[in-house]
ROLUM-167028 format. One record per residue (C-alpha): x, y, z. Coordinates in nm, 4 decimals. Layout:
N
NODE       east      north         up
NODE          X          Y          Z
...
***
This chain:
500
NODE       east      north         up
NODE     0.0000     0.0000     0.0000
NODE     0.1435     0.3407    -0.1000
NODE     0.1779     0.6212     0.1549
NODE    -0.0928     0.8158    -0.0285
NODE    -0.3377     0.5238    -0.0100
NODE    -0.2548     0.4602     0.3550
NODE    -0.3075     0.8225     0.4467
NODE    -0.6365     0.8310     0.2526
NODE    -0.7647     0.5326     0.4498
NODE    -0.6514     0.6938     0.7738
NODE    -0.8442     1.0079     0.6800
NODE    -1.1622     0.8073     0.6129
NODE    -1.1297     0.6101     0.9361
NODE    -1.0858     0.9273     1.1414
NODE    -1.3643     1.1241     0.9729
NODE    -1.6005     1.0722     1.2685
NODE    -1.3887     0.9474     1.5606
NODE    -1.5679     0.8336     1.8730
NODE    -1.5698     1.0506     2.1820
NODE    -1.4294     0.9281     2.5104
NODE    -1.4493     1.1001     2.8476
NODE    -1.3185     1.0874     3.2019
NODE    -1.4815     1.2232     3.5158
NODE    -1.2068     1.2753     3.7717
NODE    -1.3335     1.3090     4.1296
NODE    -1.0324     1.4617     4.3009
NODE    -0.9769     1.5937     4.6487
NODE    -0.9762     1.9537     4.5314
NODE    -1.1810     1.9520     4.2121
NODE    -1.4184     1.7390     4.0094
NODE    -1.3585     1.7554     3.6364
NODE    -1.5121     1.6261     3.3157
NODE    -1.2891     1.6031     3.0088
NODE    -1.4241     1.4835     2.6737
NODE    -1.1731     1.3731     2.4107
NODE    -1.1968     1.3211     2.0364
NODE    -0.9311     1.2606     1.7741
NODE    -0.6291     1.0365     1.7172
NODE    -0.6082     0.7480     1.9636
NODE    -0.2485     0.8301     2.0587
NODE    -0.3241     1.1919     2.1422
NODE    -0.6933     1.2838     2.1258
NODE    -0.7801     1.6516     2.1431
NODE    -0.9790     1.7936     2.4330
NODE    -1.3286     1.8599     2.3031
NODE    -1.4723     1.9795     2.6357
NODE    -1.3197     2.0518     2.9753
NODE    -1.5004     2.1727     3.2863
NODE    -1.4201     2.1574     3.6551
NODE    -1.5928     2.2349     3.9830
NODE    -1.3812     2.3223     4.2866
NODE    -1.5725     2.1012     4.5292
NODE    -1.2952     2.0829     4.7909
NODE    -1.3817     1.7284     4.8981
NODE    -1.0546     1.6998     5.0873
NODE    -1.1082     2.0176     5.2887
NODE    -1.1184     1.9344     5.6579
NODE    -1.0645     1.5669     5.5881
NODE    -0.7491     1.5486     5.7987
NODE    -0.9322     1.6928     6.0994
NODE    -1.2666     1.5113     6.0778
NODE    -1.2020     1.2104     5.8577
NODE    -1.5091     1.2974     5.6515
NODE    -1.6064     1.5031     5.3471
NODE    -1.7895     1.8181     5.4512
NODE    -2.1585     1.8476     5.3651
NODE    -2.0931     2.1488     5.1447
NODE    -1.8437     1.9455     4.9445
NODE    -2.0888     1.6596     4.9017
NODE    -2.3563     1.9036     4.7856
NODE    -2.1246     2.0555     4.5240
NODE    -2.0239     1.7074     4.4134
NODE    -2.3847     1.6003     4.3587
NODE    -2.4569     1.9004     4.1380
NODE    -2.1321     1.8598     3.9442
NODE    -2.1759     1.4876     3.8823
NODE    -2.5358     1.5312     3.7695
NODE    -2.4302     1.7974     3.5190
NODE    -2.1312     1.6008     3.3942
NODE    -2.3379     1.2858     3.3434
NODE    -2.5919     1.4888     3.1461
NODE    -2.3240     1.6583     2.9335
NODE    -2.1655     1.3221     2.8526
NODE    -2.5023     1.1904     2.7354
NODE    -2.5665     1.4985     2.5211
NODE    -2.2223     1.4644     2.3624
NODE    -2.2930     1.0983     2.2876
NODE    -1.9746     0.9854     2.4569
NODE    -1.8958     0.6273     2.3571
NODE    -1.6793     0.5492     2.6595
NODE    -1.7068     0.7247     2.9967
NODE    -1.4742     0.6401     3.2822
NODE    -1.5276     0.7828     3.6322
NODE    -1.2426     0.7688     3.8833
NODE    -1.2066     0.8914     4.2413
NODE    -0.8860     0.9549     4.4325
NODE    -0.7660     1.0314     4.7847
NODE    -1.0608     1.2205     4.9364
NODE    -1.3211     0.9588     4.8453
NODE    -1.0753     0.6792     4.9204
NODE    -0.9972     0.8048     5.2717
NODE    -1.3237     0.9653     5.3847
NODE    -1.5549     0.7823     5.6229
NODE    -1.8510     0.9043     5.4176
NODE    -1.6963     0.8471     5.0769
NODE    -1.9623     0.5840     5.0191
NODE    -2.2291     0.8559     5.0157
NODE    -2.0663     1.0168     4.7151
NODE    -2.0271     0.6810     4.5423
NODE    -2.3965     0.6113     4.5926
NODE    -2.4845     0.9497     4.4422
NODE    -2.2708     0.8767     4.1378
NODE    -2.4177     0.5311     4.0904
NODE    -2.7707     0.6741     4.1041
NODE    -2.6690     0.8893     3.8066
NODE    -2.5514     0.5841     3.6167
NODE    -2.1803     0.6426     3.6852
NODE    -1.9609     0.3473     3.7765
NODE    -1.6899     0.4919     4.0029
NODE    -1.3438     0.3352     4.0250
NODE    -1.1697     0.4241     4.3516
NODE    -0.8017     0.4401     4.2652
NODE    -0.5432     0.3340     4.5191
NODE    -0.2469     0.5595     4.5892
NODE    -0.0316     0.3289     4.3797
NODE    -0.2769     0.3482     4.0894
NODE    -0.2765     0.7281     4.1143
NODE     0.1018     0.7262     4.0996
NODE     0.0982     0.4889     3.8026
NODE    -0.1505     0.7097     3.6194
NODE     0.0493     1.0277     3.6809
NODE     0.3665     0.8631     3.5568
NODE     0.1933     0.7315     3.2466
NODE     0.0569     1.0799     3.1811
NODE     0.4033     1.2347     3.1831
NODE     0.5406     0.9597     2.9576
NODE     0.2513     1.0182     2.7192
NODE     0.3468     1.3846     2.6743
NODE     0.7247     1.3628     2.7342
NODE     0.8230     1.0188     2.5998
NODE     1.1895     1.0661     2.6875
NODE     1.1221     1.1682     3.0488
NODE     1.3922     1.0466     3.2867
NODE     1.3406     1.1539     3.6454
NODE     1.0779     1.1642     3.9188
NODE     0.7156     1.2574     3.8625
NODE     0.5524     1.4462     4.1481
NODE     0.1713     1.4613     4.1315
NODE     0.0219     1.6991     4.3868
NODE    -0.3526     1.6691     4.4389
NODE    -0.5814     1.7972     4.7055
NODE    -0.5464     1.4932     4.9288
NODE    -0.2223     1.3198     4.8351
NODE     0.1201     1.3457     4.6747
NODE     0.2463     1.0712     4.4469
NODE     0.6085     1.0208     4.3458
NODE     0.7008     0.8033     4.0499
NODE     1.0379     0.7160     3.8988
NODE     1.0199     0.7123     3.5182
NODE     1.2938     0.6130     3.2745
NODE     1.3262     0.4456     2.9354
NODE     0.9550     0.4928     2.8718
NODE     0.8558     0.2853     3.1732
NODE     0.7147     0.3280     3.5240
NODE     0.9505     0.2158     3.7966
NODE     0.9233     0.2757     4.1730
NODE     0.6224     0.4680     4.3013
NODE     0.4864     0.5835     4.6343
NODE     0.1931     0.7864     4.7692
NODE     0.1931     1.0236     5.0675
NODE    -0.0943     1.1967     5.2540
NODE     0.0484     1.5355     5.1541
NODE    -0.2279     1.6865     4.9426
NODE    -0.2380     2.0632     4.9179
NODE    -0.5513     2.0768     5.1353
NODE    -0.3608     1.9049     5.4196
NODE    -0.0546     2.1303     5.4206
NODE    -0.1991     2.4281     5.6081
NODE    -0.2695     2.2175     5.9163
NODE     0.0885     2.0896     5.9181
NODE     0.2387     2.4360     5.8795
NODE     0.0281     2.5670     6.1674
NODE     0.2302     2.3474     6.4041
NODE     0.5122     2.5976     6.3781
NODE     0.8162     2.7050     6.1754
NODE     0.9931     2.4096     6.0210
NODE     0.7041     2.1691     6.0873
NODE     0.6384     2.1043     5.7191
NODE     1.0066     2.0560     5.6371
NODE     1.0454     1.8052     5.9195
NODE     0.7255     1.6236     5.8238
NODE     0.8274     1.5927     5.4591
NODE     1.1795     1.4813     5.5531
NODE     1.0430     1.2064     5.7785
NODE     0.7975     1.0756     5.5175
NODE     1.0553     1.0770     5.2389
NODE     1.3148     0.9070     5.4567
NODE     1.0735     0.6383     5.5810
NODE     0.9835     0.5575     5.2198
NODE     1.3495     0.5350     5.1200
NODE     1.3318     0.8216     4.8721
NODE     1.5835     1.0622     5.0290
NODE     1.8303     1.1820     4.7665
NODE     1.6704     0.9874     4.4808
NODE     1.6386     1.2985     4.2686
NODE     2.0126     1.3710     4.2474
NODE     2.0904     1.4778     3.8883
NODE     1.7278     1.4098     3.7912
NODE     1.4464     1.6556     3.7131
NODE     1.1223     1.6556     3.9092
NODE     0.8269     1.6560     3.6673
NODE     0.5453     1.8629     3.8146
NODE     0.1869     1.7397     3.7796
NODE    -0.1217     1.8991     3.9323
NODE    -0.3086     2.2280     3.9135
NODE    -0.1306     2.3902     4.2059
NODE     0.2164     2.3415     4.0607
NODE     0.1022     2.4432     3.7146
NODE    -0.0288     2.7648     3.8723
NODE     0.3143     2.8162     4.0261
NODE     0.4737     2.7849     3.6819
NODE     0.2271     3.0439     3.5523
NODE     0.3256     3.2800     3.8311
NODE     0.6955     3.2394     3.7573
NODE     0.6297     3.3178     3.3898
NODE     0.4420     3.6332     3.4861
NODE     0.7067     3.7521     3.7312
NODE     0.9995     3.6879     3.4941
NODE     0.8277     3.8152     3.1791
NODE     0.8794     3.4818     3.0042
NODE     0.7889     3.5341     2.6345
NODE     0.6081     3.2033     2.5755
NODE     0.3182     3.1448     2.8187
NODE     0.2983     2.7686     2.7597
NODE     0.3179     2.5665     3.0792
NODE     0.4041     2.2268     2.9346
NODE     0.7781     2.1568     2.9701
NODE     0.8413     2.4942     3.1364
NODE     1.1470     2.4515     3.3582
NODE     1.2247     2.6089     3.6955
NODE     1.5363     2.5573     3.9061
NODE     1.5285     2.4658     4.2727
NODE     1.6720     2.8111     4.3445
NODE     1.3780     2.9692     4.1610
NODE     1.1344     2.7626     4.3654
NODE     1.3029     2.8782     4.6847
NODE     1.2649     3.2396     4.5781
NODE     0.9022     3.1858     4.4786
NODE     0.8248     3.0444     4.8225
NODE     0.9103     3.3803     4.9734
NODE     0.7396     3.5796     4.6999
NODE     0.4102     3.3918     4.7158
NODE     0.3827     3.4414     5.0900
NODE     0.4059     3.8187     5.0383
NODE     0.1529     3.8471     4.7539
NODE    -0.2141     3.8961     4.8279
NODE    -0.4635     3.6503     4.6822
NODE    -0.6008     3.9328     4.4686
NODE    -0.2547     4.0072     4.3285
NODE    -0.1983     3.6392     4.2511
NODE    -0.5220     3.6309     4.0581
NODE    -0.4315     3.9467     3.8671
NODE    -0.0935     3.8055     3.7645
NODE    -0.2078     3.4611     3.6548
NODE    -0.5877     3.4500     3.6329
NODE    -0.5972     3.1588     3.8766
NODE    -0.9118     3.0893     4.0761
NODE    -0.9578     3.2198     4.4292
NODE    -0.9437     2.8680     4.5698
NODE    -0.6160     2.7981     4.3887
NODE    -0.4646     3.1273     4.5045
NODE    -0.5586     3.0422     4.8624
NODE    -0.3453     2.7262     4.8612
NODE    -0.0561     2.8330     4.6379
NODE     0.1729     2.9267     4.9268
NODE     0.1243     2.5809     5.0790
NODE     0.1908     2.4082     4.7466
NODE     0.5086     2.6130     4.6981
NODE     0.6357     2.5428     5.0489
NODE     0.5792     2.1708     4.9942
NODE     0.7657     2.1767     4.6633
NODE     1.0643     2.3572     4.8162
NODE     1.0823     2.0996     5.0960
NODE     1.0423     1.8095     4.8532
NODE     1.3231     1.9325     4.6278
NODE     1.5579     1.9516     4.9246
NODE     1.4825     1.5945     5.0307
NODE     1.4954     1.4432     4.6826
NODE     1.8004     1.6456     4.5796
NODE     1.6496     1.7502     4.2454
NODE     1.7927     2.0725     4.1041
NODE     1.5400     2.1221     3.8234
NODE     1.1654     2.0995     3.7778
NODE     0.9736     2.0525     3.4519
NODE     0.6011     2.1250     3.4393
NODE     0.3739     1.8729     3.2686
NODE     0.0307     1.9571     3.1308
NODE    -0.0498     1.5858     3.1307
NODE    -0.1244     1.3834     3.4408
NODE    -0.3613     1.1212     3.5764
NODE    -0.6419     1.1506     3.3207
NODE    -0.4097     1.1402     3.0219
NODE    -0.2181     0.8593     3.1889
NODE    -0.5320     0.6490     3.2155
NODE    -0.5895     0.6919     2.8417
NODE    -0.2263     0.6185     2.7575
NODE    -0.2134     0.3055     2.9727
NODE    -0.5054     0.1556     2.7810
NODE    -0.3292     0.1782     2.4435
NODE    -0.1634    -0.1129     2.2670
NODE     0.2203    -0.1092     2.2575
NODE     0.2394    -0.0025     1.8926
NODE     0.0148     0.2992     1.9471
NODE     0.2032     0.3962     2.2644
NODE     0.5249     0.4147     2.0630
NODE     0.3843     0.6731     1.8215
NODE     0.5392     1.0210     1.8485
NODE     0.2688     1.2453     1.9996
NODE     0.4024     1.5560     1.8262
NODE     0.3848     1.3936     1.4847
NODE     0.0413     1.2477     1.5555
NODE    -0.0958     1.5861     1.6647
NODE     0.0574     1.7915     1.3841
NODE    -0.0548     1.5373     1.1251
NODE    -0.4098     1.5585     1.2583
NODE    -0.3981     1.9396     1.2557
NODE    -0.2609     1.9438     0.9032
NODE    -0.5308     1.7016     0.7915
NODE    -0.8033     1.9242     0.9369
NODE    -0.6700     2.2609     0.8189
NODE    -0.4768     2.1760     0.5046
NODE    -0.5989     2.1041     0.1532
NODE    -0.4528     1.7569     0.0959
NODE    -0.4116     1.5012     0.3745
NODE    -0.0984     1.3375     0.2324
NODE     0.0879     1.6599     0.1569
NODE     0.2884     1.7034     0.4790
NODE     0.4421     1.3561     0.4844
NODE     0.5307     1.3760     0.1149
NODE     0.6815     1.7219     0.1556
NODE     0.9033     1.6066     0.4406
NODE     1.0268     1.3121     0.2375
NODE     1.0936     1.5438    -0.0592
NODE     1.3114     1.7955     0.1303
NODE     1.4798     1.5385     0.3589
NODE     1.7780     1.4680     0.1250
NODE     1.8973     1.8248     0.1807
NODE     1.8992     1.7830     0.5581
NODE     2.0337     1.4324     0.6150
NODE     2.2774     1.5712     0.8746
NODE     1.9921     1.6827     1.1008
NODE     2.0005     1.4973     1.4341
NODE     1.6855     1.2947     1.5158
NODE     1.5415     1.5604     1.7462
NODE     1.5600     1.8191     1.4673
NODE     1.4402     1.5790     1.1988
NODE     1.1152     1.5230     1.3866
NODE     1.0664     1.9004     1.4211
NODE     1.1189     1.9360     1.0467
NODE     0.8613     1.6616     0.9886
NODE     0.6152     1.8397     1.2172
NODE     0.6714     2.1658     1.0276
NODE     0.5964     1.9935     0.6971
NODE     0.2784     1.8440     0.8400
NODE     0.1671     2.1974     0.9302
NODE     0.2921     2.3576     0.6092
NODE    -0.0539     2.4089     0.4615
NODE    -0.2414     2.5304     0.7707
NODE    -0.2368     2.8957     0.6635
NODE    -0.3941     2.8680     0.3201
NODE    -0.7341     3.0015     0.4324
NODE    -0.5814     3.2987     0.6151
NODE    -0.5537     3.6487     0.4708
NODE    -0.2378     3.6365     0.2537
NODE    -0.0936     3.9315     0.4463
NODE    -0.1057     3.7351     0.7701
NODE    -0.0245     3.3782     0.6682
NODE     0.3291     3.3949     0.8081
NODE     0.2000     3.5271     1.1403
NODE    -0.0600     3.2506     1.1405
NODE     0.2185     2.9948     1.1128
NODE     0.4032     3.1460     1.4093
NODE     0.0871     3.1506     1.6201
NODE     0.0106     2.7844     1.5483
NODE     0.3664     2.6745     1.6238
NODE     0.4100     2.8732     1.9445
NODE     0.0636     2.8424     2.0927
NODE    -0.0631     2.5133     1.9536
NODE    -0.1564     2.2473     2.2067
NODE     0.1508     2.0384     2.1279
NODE     0.3388     1.8049     2.3604
NODE     0.6799     1.6386     2.3403
NODE     0.8277     1.9729     2.2342
NODE     1.0086     2.2385     2.4362
NODE     1.0350     2.6144     2.3846
NODE     1.3360     2.5845     2.1546
NODE     1.1519     2.3298     1.9436
NODE     0.8458     2.5538     1.9178
NODE     1.0688     2.8391     1.8039
NODE     1.2236     2.6272     1.5274
NODE     0.8783     2.5101     1.4212
NODE     0.7579     2.8706     1.4151
NODE     1.0546     2.9914     1.2096
NODE     1.0078     2.7167     0.9511
NODE     0.6377     2.7962     0.9117
NODE     0.6975     3.1726     0.9102
NODE     0.9461     3.1405     0.6265
NODE     0.7469     2.8854     0.4265
NODE     0.4298     3.0967     0.4507
NODE     0.5913     3.4089     0.3108
NODE     0.7815     3.5647     0.5993
NODE     1.1132     3.5387     0.4118
NODE     1.4306     3.4898     0.6143
NODE     1.3591     3.7430     0.8870
NODE     1.2963     3.6218     1.2417
NODE     0.9925     3.7517     1.4306
NODE     0.9791     3.8090     1.8053
NODE     1.0015     3.6285     2.0422
NODE     1.1865     3.3497     1.8582
NODE     1.5417     3.4800     1.9204
NODE     1.4706     3.4655     2.2943
NODE     1.3699     3.0989     2.2795
NODE     1.6503     2.9285     2.0868
NODE     1.9892     2.9804     1.9227
NODE     2.0719     3.1650     1.6015
NODE     2.2047     2.8398     1.4538
NODE     1.8752     2.6629     1.5215
NODE     1.6777     2.9460     1.3625
NODE     1.9041     2.9438     1.0571
NODE     1.8420     2.5731     1.0126
NODE     1.4670     2.6184     1.0495
NODE     1.4765     2.9009     0.7950
NODE     1.6362     2.6626     0.5446
NODE     1.3587     2.4107     0.6136
NODE     1.1031     2.6810     0.5476
NODE     1.2614     2.7806     0.2174
NODE     1.2686     2.4166     0.1051
NODE     0.9062     2.3698     0.2080
NODE     0.8121     2.6862     0.0195
NODE     0.9820     2.5547    -0.2945
NODE     0.8069     2.2185    -0.2689
NODE     0.4657     2.3752    -0.2227
NODE     0.5063     2.6137    -0.5164
NODE     0.6347     2.3402    -0.7457
NODE     0.3585     2.0955    -0.6568
NODE     0.0655     2.3255    -0.5862
NODE     0.0144     2.1108    -0.2773
NODE    -0.0463     1.7995    -0.4879
NODE     0.1223     1.4623    -0.4540
NODE     0.2219     1.3889    -0.8139
NODE     0.4876     1.6562    -0.8729
NODE     0.6609     1.5713    -0.5461
NODE     0.6585     1.2007    -0.6231
NODE     0.8026     1.2554    -0.9719
NODE     1.0804     1.4994    -0.8762
NODE     1.3672     1.5134    -0.6309
NODE     1.6178     1.7476    -0.4681
NODE     1.9885     1.6761    -0.4340
NODE     2.2915     1.8540    -0.2897
NODE     2.6485     1.7683    -0.3869
NODE     2.8047     2.0323    -0.1607
NODE     2.8254     2.3047    -0.4229
NODE     2.5035     2.2754    -0.6227
NODE     2.1467     2.2325    -0.5080
NODE     1.9789     2.0528    -0.7954
NODE     1.6107     2.0078    -0.8689
NODE     1.5520     1.7021    -1.0857
NODE     1.2394     1.7024    -1.3013
NODE     1.1109     1.4628    -1.5632
NODE     1.0986     1.5996    -1.9146
NODE     0.7194     1.5936    -1.9086
NODE     0.7192     1.8132    -1.5956
NODE     0.9565     2.0869    -1.7155
NODE     0.6633     2.3238    -1.7597
NODE     0.6178     2.3206    -1.3825
NODE     0.9477     2.5085    -1.3472
NODE     0.8005     2.8541    -1.3899
NODE     0.9370     3.1874    -1.2749
NODE     0.8026     3.1578    -0.9193
NODE     0.9480     2.8093    -0.8795
NODE     1.2852     2.9175    -1.0152
NODE     1.2917     3.2146    -0.7785
NODE     1.2269     2.9936    -0.4775
NODE     1.4830     2.7396    -0.5961
NODE     1.7484     3.0121    -0.6142
NODE     1.6488     3.1532    -0.2736
NODE     1.6894     2.8130    -0.1098
NODE     2.0219     2.7436    -0.2777
NODE     2.1583     3.0865    -0.1871
NODE     2.0558     3.0484     0.1778
NODE     2.2417     2.7176     0.1913
NODE     2.5513     2.8594     0.0185
NODE     2.4925     2.6653    -0.3029
NODE     2.4273     2.7329    -0.6650
NODE     2.0895     2.6388    -0.8132
NODE     2.0609     2.3989    -1.1066
NODE     1.7716     2.2384    -1.2899
NODE     1.8320     1.8815    -1.4127
NODE     1.6032     1.7103    -1.6624
NODE     1.5693     1.3328    -1.6370
***
């Protein structure tokens, strides 16, 4: 089966993908997320949460407060109704620490069952497994410790080589921290040190990053971006040093809840617990010995989806899957991106694997701007690259993706802000060359498969040749020749047309 035929069949199969959903009954919030799209990385179709605070007061009373149960009933009824209206094919409902530990957790389970929801109560180990799987889903090469902070518990998971290794769960949810800190200065540090030591995790983070999962720590990353003026407000894979976390611990304690909300847009309930979450993270970093943190937008819910996949699907590159799906939806011809990448690849055979996949992603997105106003197509490419909901890509990678699309969509060889602040000049130069090659391929082919399949590019070190069949010579018009010369010049080569 040819690549064109295979891609056509994939397009037909994915024309009306089924919707799946997860209701996550957490200690701090209850959330419904509905997914639709590629199995490896479905897009979020709907996402809503209710800050029910089921874990509030749990440490003191052992029970979920009545107000929390009331909010949960309303939220679950709405979420069940929304799932029905959206015709969700598969709905999974899970509950974590608050329901697991509360003496009246059964009351909430009964409410859910009356609504037709079958609730799975996850153990601490299952929570840890899910969080680890979530990080591996979005950062396949993750090598370190995953820390998942919820309202009622903290899970730590060692991940390496695409697998889950040791894992542990602690009763250190963000809603429990205030009570510990009220015991006096140093109480939280001592408590964390004792728990980590008893579990045998002291020093395990030496030379390893701590991957941050959970709304509280994502909010902390948002705050750091706001305070430092970081030019790319994308949380996923945003890194903070242990020194930065230490400084944030002092800063957060001095900022009013109103100021926190103004800086980040976080909810009042999140702002109220951010100081506790930051203090816990600072203590945890000291005990684990980790010097760096990396925020993850994926966690338990995504991990549950990832864990259910077959091994072959799990091995798929999530960036390539997502950009291919986006290109299929927004571009003119489904097969174009893969063919374009194969066509320009001979010019860039020295690209390391991490850059080759970025080039592939850029080609998959090469046609996403065709409906935009011609004056703003280049800017559209930058916006999609920088702000798209991609995973398995860091800020430098987004900048290279943006530069390639900017150039290919008519932005020439200039570099728009904020790309120079996100990666090196050498990386941007390489991405510019990709963009020029993509631009040549699109002009030559008109976005169609045939011209790309019947022609080829070659580079002997001094000449960048475009080989065409005799029957296709008419395709080499003025615009194509101009783009051929521009690409060759940028790569320090001469341009030559060869007729087969």
